[in-house]
C-alpha positions, 0 to 999 in steps of 0.5 A: 500499500505504501509503495502504491501511494508513493508512486501515485504521489511521484507521478502526480508531482511530475504532472504538477511540475510539467503543468505548462508542458502538458497543459493540465491544471495542477489543481486537477492533478493535486485534487486527484492524487489527494483524494485517491491517496485516501481512497487507497488508505480506505479500500486496500485494508478493507480488501486485505483485512476485511475492515478499515482501521479506526484510526484511518478515519480519525487521521483523515479528519485531522489532516482535513482540519489542518488543511481547512485552517490554511484554506480559510486563512487564504480565503480571508486574505485573498478576499480582503485584497480583492476588495481593497483593490476594487476600491482603488485602495492600493493607489495610495501606495502607487502615488509614492512611486515618483522618480526622475530616473528609471534606476530610482523608480526600480529601486522603489518598486523593489523596496515596496514589493519586498515590504508589501508582499510581507503583508498582502502576499507575494502573489498579489504584490507581483500582479500589482507591481508587474502591471505598474511596470507595464504602465511605466515602461514603454514596449520599446524598452522591453529588455528593461521591463523583463529585468524589472519584472524579474526583480519584482519576482525576486523581491516578492519571494524574498519579502514573503519569506520573513512574514507569516502573511507573505507566502503560503509556505510561511503561513503553513509553518505559522498555522501549524505552530512551527514558527512565531512572528517575532522570532521569524522576523528577527532572524529571517528579515536580514537574509531575505533582504540580502537575497534581493539586494545582491541581484539588484546591485548588479541588475539595477545598473542596467537602468542607470541614467535612463529617464522615467516615463512618469506620464505612463503612471495613470491612476485607475478607479478615478470614479471612487472618491479618495476618502472611501478608498483610503478608509477601505485600505485602512480597514482591509490592510489594518485588519490583515496586520492585526492578525498576528497581534490577535494571535500573540495577545489573545491566542486567537487562531490565525484563520479565525483572526483573518475571517474576523478581518474579512467580516469587518471589511465586508461589512464596511464595504456593504455600507459604502456600496449603498452610498456609491452604487449610483456614482460609479461604473460597474458598481457590483465590483465594489461588493465583497461577493464579487471579490469572492468570485475573483479570488484564485479558487484553483490555487485553493483547491491545489493547496487542499489536494496537496495537503491531503496527499502529503497527509496520506504519505505521513500516515504511511510512515514514508515521510518519517523514513525519508527524514531519517534517510536524509539525516543519515546521508547528509547529516547536517540540517542546515545543508538539508534545508539549503538543498530543499530550497534549491529543489523548490525551484524545480518542483512546487514549494507548497508540497515540499514544505508540507512534506517537510513539516510532516517529516520533522515532528514538533517533539524533536524540533520544537517551535522556533527551532532553527530548522523551521526558520531556515526552511521558511527562508530556503523554500521561500527564496529558493524558488527565485533560481528558476522562473517556474520555481514560484507562483510570482515567477509564473505570474510574471512569466505569463504577464511579460512573456518571460522565456524560461531560458532567458531567465536562466541565462540572465537572472538565475545565477544572480538569484542563486548568489543572493540566495546563497548569501542570505543563507550564509547570513542566516547561519551566522546570525544564529550564532549571534542571536 
């Protein structure tokens, strides 16, 4: 039974990694392998022994409950971000980006991407910043746009690694009690910043001396009065920022705090909708109901399928055996985490992190253990090495038609250099902090 489930996972993993070659949505593959794995856990013992072990059903409910915590958290965060965007709330951030030269503008873009992705997520931040680059840089300067979009990817992944709100992998570690907010920021912030600064130092020189096309920065959503945009921005983003505070002060589960923030944002925007629906074009876009229709549901189903599949692998004991084999073969946790980060550039980092969480138990590696914080960095930032190694990379690849081999020639080496430099700084920091 164990061999069959492992084979199913490997084949499914291959389909996920080759999604853009096979033109099969990875969500479909993940849901299939996740559900089939548990079907095997139910049916094979029934066929062999005549009954289903009682602990199988209990294990399914346990893993389903853990997956639900992640999914409800993401639903809340995605909905808030969509609502804020529909009210043009992010325009307040974009108005800050005023620069005379392209080099200055790119530096501001990278810096804002790094910090914004830590709050609203690397996925959304990449969409926003690449779109801004498209508006600010003419098609004639396409090579500059490609470099700029690549730097946005690097900054988004690095920014998502030091915050429990920034990337699904760090959110998983946070919700499952492997890391705490203060410790993660204290130890991972500087390595993450270095991971994007190193490539920027080399790539930013390409923009040196080039004028900024400021006239291209057009504001959208001018039919929304600015006071309404500002209030929705404060309520929505403020609610997201309050999630870790509620967790630390009142021990409220992260998904519950995020749902509370979503409910408050929903209520406020319903009141605003009654005031604005006669004054704006397409008024229905201002309602949270419309935002729920726009969130990335396939990605949510992908996470559900992967978490269920990894949960099934955990029940077979395969992941524990893998951890023991790695310990005997490599013998160094830091090197193991570093190599897992490189692997995350080739395969999806979500199942990789889900597997790592199940491989190393809390009893042996308690909350805020160096392993968990280093994994938050390596698996989050390691995807920068290849354009297909992360969700922000795939987004930028589609929006700017970035070719895989162009990124490999121009960006991958510098991305690895930044990744390695940040990893080295993290290891040095653990000796001091």
